[in-house]
C-alpha positions as CSV (number, residue, x, y, z in Angstrom):
1,M,-2.9,-9.3,20.7
2,K,0.7,-10.1,22.0
3,M,2.9,-7.1,22.6
4,L,5.9,-7.0,20.1
5,D,9.3,-7.9,21.4
6,F,11.5,-4.9,22.3
7,N,14.7,-3.9,24.0
8,Q,14.7,-1.3,26.8
9,K,17.4,0.8,28.3
10,I,17.3,3.0,31.5
11,H,19.3,6.1,30.9
12,S,18.5,8.1,34.0
13,K,16.5,7.9,37.3
14,V,16.3,11.6,37.8
15,Q,12.9,12.7,39.1
16,C,11.3,15.0,36.6
17,T,8.3,17.3,36.8
18,S,6.9,16.5,33.3
19,H,7.3,13.8,30.8
20,V,6.8,13.3,27.0
21,L,6.8,10.3,24.6
22,V,8.9,10.6,21.5
23,G,9.8,8.3,18.6
24,D,12.4,8.1,15.8
25,I,10.9,5.8,13.1
26,G,13.5,4.6,10.6
27,G,13.7,2.0,8.0
28,T,15.6,-0.4,10.2
29,T,14.9,0.4,13.8
30,T,12.2,2.4,15.6
31,D,13.4,4.0,18.8
32,F,11.0,5.4,21.4
33,G,12.0,7.5,24.4
34,I,10.4,8.9,27.5
35,L,12.1,12.2,28.3
36,G,11.6,14.4,31.3
37,K,12.3,18.0,32.1
38,K,13.9,19.3,35.3
39,N,15.0,22.9,35.9
40,G,14.6,23.6,32.2
41,K,16.9,20.7,31.1
42,I,15.6,17.9,28.9
43,I,16.7,14.4,30.2
44,L,16.4,11.1,28.4
45,L,15.0,8.6,31.0
46,V,14.1,5.5,29.2
47,S,14.4,4.3,25.6
48,I,12.5,1.4,24.0
49,H,13.7,-0.1,20.7
50,Y,11.8,-2.2,18.1
51,K,12.8,-3.7,14.7
52,S,10.8,-1.5,12.3
53,R,9.8,-4.4,10.1
54,D,8.1,-6.1,13.0
55,I,5.6,-3.1,13.2
56,T,2.5,-3.5,11.1
57,N,0.2,-1.2,13.1
58,F,2.0,1.8,14.5
59,T,-1.0,3.0,16.6
60,S,-1.3,-0.4,18.3
61,V,2.4,-0.5,19.2
62,V,2.2,3.0,20.7
63,A,-1.0,2.0,22.7
64,D,0.7,-1.1,24.1
65,M,3.9,0.8,25.0
66,L,1.9,3.5,26.8
67,A,0.2,0.9,28.9
68,Y,3.5,-0.8,29.6
69,V,5.2,2.5,30.6
70,K,2.3,3.4,32.9
71,G,2.4,0.0,34.6
72,E,6.2,-0.2,34.8
73,F,7.1,3.5,35.7
74,G,3.7,5.1,36.7
75,W,3.8,7.7,34.0
76,T,0.7,8.7,32.1
77,L,1.9,10.3,28.9
78,R,-0.3,12.8,27.1
79,H,2.1,14.7,24.7
80,A,4.2,13.1,22.0
81,C,6.3,13.9,18.9
82,F,7.2,11.3,16.3
83,A,10.0,11.8,13.8
84,A,9.8,9.7,10.7
85,A,12.1,9.0,7.8
86,C,9.8,10.4,5.1
87,P,8.2,13.6,3.9
88,I,5.4,14.8,6.2
89,S,2.0,15.8,4.8
90,K,1.3,19.5,4.4
91,N,-1.0,19.6,7.4
92,A,1.4,17.3,9.4
93,T,-1.3,14.7,10.1
94,V,0.0,11.7,8.0
95,C,3.3,10.2,7.1
96,N,4.2,7.2,4.9
97,L,7.7,5.8,5.6
98,T,10.0,6.0,2.5
99,N,11.9,2.7,3.1
100,L,9.1,0.9,4.9
101,N,5.5,0.0,4.3
102,L,4.3,1.8,7.4
103,H,1.8,4.6,7.9
104,I,1.4,6.9,10.8
105,R,-1.8,8.9,11.3
106,K,-2.1,11.6,14.0
107,T,-5.9,11.2,14.3
108,D,-5.6,7.5,15.0
109,L,-3.0,8.1,17.7
110,C,-5.1,10.7,19.5
111,R,-8.3,8.6,19.2
112,K,-7.0,5.2,20.1
113,T,-4.4,5.9,22.7
114,S,-4.1,8.0,25.9
115,L,-2.2,10.7,23.9
116,R,-3.9,14.0,23.7
117,H,-1.4,16.0,21.6
118,V,0.7,14.5,18.8
119,T,3.1,16.2,16.5
120,L,4.6,14.5,13.4
121,I,8.0,15.8,12.0
122,N,10.6,14.6,9.6
123,D,13.5,12.7,11.2
124,F,16.1,15.3,10.2
125,Q,14.0,18.1,11.5
126,A,14.2,16.2,14.8
127,I,18.0,15.9,14.5
128,A,18.2,19.6,13.8
129,Y,16.2,20.5,16.9
130,G,18.4,18.0,18.9
131,V,21.6,19.7,17.9
132,S,20.6,22.7,20.1
133,V,20.6,20.6,23.3
134,L,23.7,18.4,22.8
135,R,26.9,19.1,24.7
136,G,30.4,17.8,25.4
137,K,31.1,14.2,24.3
138,Q,27.8,14.1,22.4
139,L,29.5,16.2,19.7
140,V,32.9,15.5,18.0
141,N,34.8,18.1,16.1
142,A,35.8,16.6,12.7
143,K,37.1,19.8,11.0
144,R,37.9,23.0,12.7
145,G,36.5,26.3,11.5
146,K,34.7,29.4,12.6
147,S,30.9,29.4,12.7
148,V,29.3,32.6,11.6
149,E,26.6,33.7,14.2
150,K,23.0,33.2,13.0
151,A,24.2,31.9,9.6
152,P,22.5,28.8,8.0
153,R,23.5,25.4,9.2
154,V,23.0,22.0,7.7
155,V,22.7,18.5,9.0
156,L,23.1,15.3,7.0
157,G,23.4,11.6,7.9
158,A,23.6,8.2,6.4
159,G,21.8,5.2,7.9
160,T,19.2,3.1,6.2
161,G,19.0,6.0,3.8
162,L,20.5,9.5,3.5
163,G,18.8,12.3,5.3
164,K,19.3,16.1,5.1
165,G,18.0,19.1,6.9
166,I,18.6,22.9,6.8
167,L,18.6,25.1,9.9
168,L,17.8,28.8,9.6
169,Y,17.9,31.3,12.5
170,D,14.6,32.9,13.5
171,D,15.3,36.3,15.0
172,K,11.9,36.5,16.6
173,K,12.0,33.1,18.3
174,K,15.8,33.4,18.9
175,I,16.4,29.8,17.8
176,Y,17.4,27.8,14.8
177,V,14.3,26.5,12.9
178,P,14.8,23.3,10.9
179,F,13.5,22.7,7.4
180,S,13.4,19.2,5.9
181,S,15.0,18.1,2.6
182,E,14.8,15.1,0.4
183,G,18.3,15.9,-1.1
184,G,19.4,12.3,-0.5
185,H,17.4,11.4,-3.6
186,T,19.1,13.8,-6.0
187,P,21.5,12.4,-8.7
188,L,24.9,11.2,-7.7
189,P,27.7,13.4,-9.1
190,I,30.8,11.6,-10.4
191,I,34.1,13.2,-11.5
192,N,36.4,10.4,-12.7
193,K,36.6,7.1,-14.6
194,E,36.6,4.9,-11.5
195,E,33.5,6.6,-10.1
196,F,31.8,6.2,-13.5
197,Q,32.5,2.4,-13.2
198,L,31.0,2.5,-9.7
199,L,27.9,4.2,-11.1
200,E,27.6,1.5,-13.8
201,F,28.1,-1.2,-11.1
202,I,25.3,0.2,-8.9
203,R,23.0,0.6,-12.0
204,K,23.4,-3.1,-12.7
205,R,22.8,-4.1,-9.1
206,K,19.7,-2.0,-8.6
207,K,18.4,-2.6,-12.1
208,H,17.7,1.1,-12.6
209,N,19.5,3.9,-14.4
210,Y,18.9,6.5,-11.8
211,V,21.6,6.4,-9.2
212,E,21.2,8.9,-6.2
213,W,23.2,10.0,-3.3
214,E,21.5,7.5,-1.1
215,D,22.9,4.6,-3.2
216,V,26.4,5.4,-1.9
217,L,25.7,7.1,1.5
218,S,23.6,4.5,3.4
219,G,24.1,1.0,4.7
220,R,23.4,-0.4,1.3
221,G,25.7,2.2,-0.2
222,L,28.6,0.9,1.9
223,V,27.8,-2.6,0.6
224,H,27.8,-1.3,-3.0
225,M,31.3,0.1,-2.4
226,Y,32.6,-3.1,-0.7
227,L,31.4,-5.2,-3.6
228,F,32.7,-2.8,-6.2
229,A,36.1,-2.6,-4.5
230,G,36.3,-6.4,-4.8
231,T,36.0,-6.1,-8.6
232,K,38.9,-3.6,-8.8
233,K,41.4,-5.5,-6.6
234,K,42.0,-9.0,-5.3
235,F,42.0,-8.8,-1.5
236,T,43.5,-11.5,0.7
237,K,40.7,-13.4,2.5
238,T,40.7,-12.9,6.2
239,K,38.4,-14.2,9.0
240,Y,36.8,-10.8,8.9
241,S,36.0,-10.8,5.2
242,K,34.7,-14.4,5.5
243,E,32.3,-13.2,8.2
244,V,31.2,-10.3,6.0
245,H,30.6,-12.7,3.2
246,S,28.7,-15.2,5.3
247,S,26.5,-12.4,6.7
248,G,25.3,-11.5,3.3
249,Y,27.5,-8.4,3.3
250,N,26.2,-6.8,6.4
251,S,27.1,-3.1,6.4
252,R,27.6,-3.0,10.2
253,L,30.4,-5.6,9.9
254,I,32.0,-3.8,7.0
255,S,32.1,-0.7,9.2
256,L,33.2,-2.7,12.3
257,Y,36.2,-4.2,10.5
258,K,37.4,-1.1,8.6
259,H,40.7,-1.1,10.6
260,K,41.1,-4.8,10.6
261,D,40.5,-5.9,7.0
262,K,41.9,-4.2,3.9
263,H,38.8,-4.9,1.8
264,C,36.5,-3.3,4.4
265,H,39.0,-0.4,4.8
266,A,39.0,0.3,1.0
267,A,35.2,0.4,1.0
268,F,35.0,2.7,3.9
269,L,37.6,5.2,2.5
270,M,35.5,5.4,-0.7
271,F,32.4,5.9,1.5
272,L,34.2,8.7,3.4
273,K,35.2,10.5,0.1
274,F,31.6,10.6,-1.0
275,Y,30.5,11.8,2.4
276,G,32.9,14.7,2.2
277,R,31.6,15.6,-1.3
278,C,28.0,15.4,-0.2
279,A,28.6,17.6,2.8
280,K,30.5,20.1,0.6
281,S,27.7,20.3,-2.0
282,F,25.1,20.8,0.7
283,A,27.1,23.4,2.4
284,L,27.6,25.4,-0.8
285,D,24.0,25.0,-1.9
286,T,22.9,26.7,1.4
287,M,26.0,28.7,2.2
288,A,26.0,27.0,5.6
289,V,28.8,29.0,7.1
290,G,27.1,28.4,10.5
291,G,28.4,24.9,10.4
292,V,27.9,21.4,9.0
293,Y,26.6,18.6,11.3
294,I,26.9,14.9,10.5
295,A,24.4,12.5,12.0
296,G,23.1,9.0,11.6
297,G,23.9,5.6,12.9
298,I,27.0,5.2,10.8
299,A,28.5,8.5,12.0
300,A,27.7,7.8,15.6
301,D,29.5,4.5,15.5
302,N,32.5,5.9,13.5
303,A,32.9,9.5,14.7
304,E,36.6,9.4,14.7
305,I,36.9,8.4,11.1
306,F,35.6,11.8,9.9
307,T,38.9,13.4,11.0
308,H,40.6,11.5,8.2
309,D,42.3,13.6,5.5
310,I,40.2,12.0,2.8
311,F,37.1,13.5,4.2
312,R,38.7,16.9,4.9
313,K,40.3,17.2,1.4
314,E,37.2,16.2,-0.4
315,F,35.1,18.7,1.7
316,T,37.4,21.6,0.9
317,F,38.3,20.8,-2.7
318,S,36.8,23.4,-5.0
319,E,38.1,25.5,-7.9
320,K,36.5,28.7,-6.6
321,M,35.0,28.2,-3.2
322,G,37.8,26.5,-1.3
323,H,38.4,29.5,0.9
324,V,34.8,29.4,2.0
325,L,34.8,25.7,2.8
326,E,38.1,26.0,4.8
327,K,36.3,28.2,7.3
328,I,33.2,26.0,7.8
329,P,33.3,23.8,10.9
330,V,32.2,20.2,10.6
331,T,30.8,18.4,13.7
332,V,29.9,14.8,14.1
333,I,26.9,14.0,16.3
334,A,28.1,11.1,18.4
335,D,24.9,10.6,20.4
336,Y,22.6,8.2,18.5
337,N,19.7,9.6,20.5
338,V,19.8,13.0,19.0
339,S,16.5,12.5,17.3
340,L,14.8,11.7,20.6
341,Y,16.1,14.9,22.2
342,G,15.0,16.9,19.2
343,A,11.5,15.4,19.2
344,A,11.3,16.1,22.9
345,V,12.1,19.8,22.2
346,V,9.1,19.9,20.0
347,A,6.8,17.9,22.3
348,F,7.6,20.1,25.3
349,S,6.9,23.2,23.3
350,K,3.3,22.2,22.7
């Protein structure tokens, strides 16, 4: 069987004493990484990227990749951790991708590949673990505040879907321990007439009455708002809007042209407002006075936009809890590989 096409990137040539295989399996892309450890520091060495919809047998892809890595770099990998965009079974042995017809089974991976120890975790658990090892330019301050030591933290991020995770400090382990959430599938709250019109617009497009957070905070959510904005105002056509249209309304192009095209800009500001509201709701639900972290591909590509007043005002707007929200710092995770780092933290701990 022919090995699937993939893209590869060399991140570092540092000689490490041990290596692990990790993966971040999402609805659009599946990213694998080989990370090493040297002097206690986790280092991303190589990343390998597939289109998720090309993968029909996850175990076979992992087996092919392990053989490739051994031949290309001389590494025999025994420990792995895979982070998937879905709930993980109670015994953490099986996961079925939420936005993709793909199944991952721990027993198959250990039986049919060279791996001897495999851990399956939720993708936002991986991001939560990854936050602890990121530094400097990997993190962007979006809203200043004062983090309360050992207090709850939350992480959320829009990509193919909307993921959420909660971090609680463990006094015995002396680390933050992440807990997964499926809060992206809770109902979308609306507060004015225009937002109700957006709600009705999305209902008609998806042909379902249930509209959830993920329907606005995701790639398809950005498309929903771009199309909705076009029903509210007639925008002058530009070469950028023509490209968006000819692409079938590609969310990456809408994001890319947010400063060059007024239609794209309007959609992105609406997107940003809902992002602020979602972050606020999650922070108050959990009293995350330890801080809010924003992750996901859209955030990594647009870290600077989260300093916009629209996000900050929406995040702090509250009749009774504004004084609490004002003090909570918001940080954007600018390193797209945060899930790989987080999965490596787990893999190295086994």
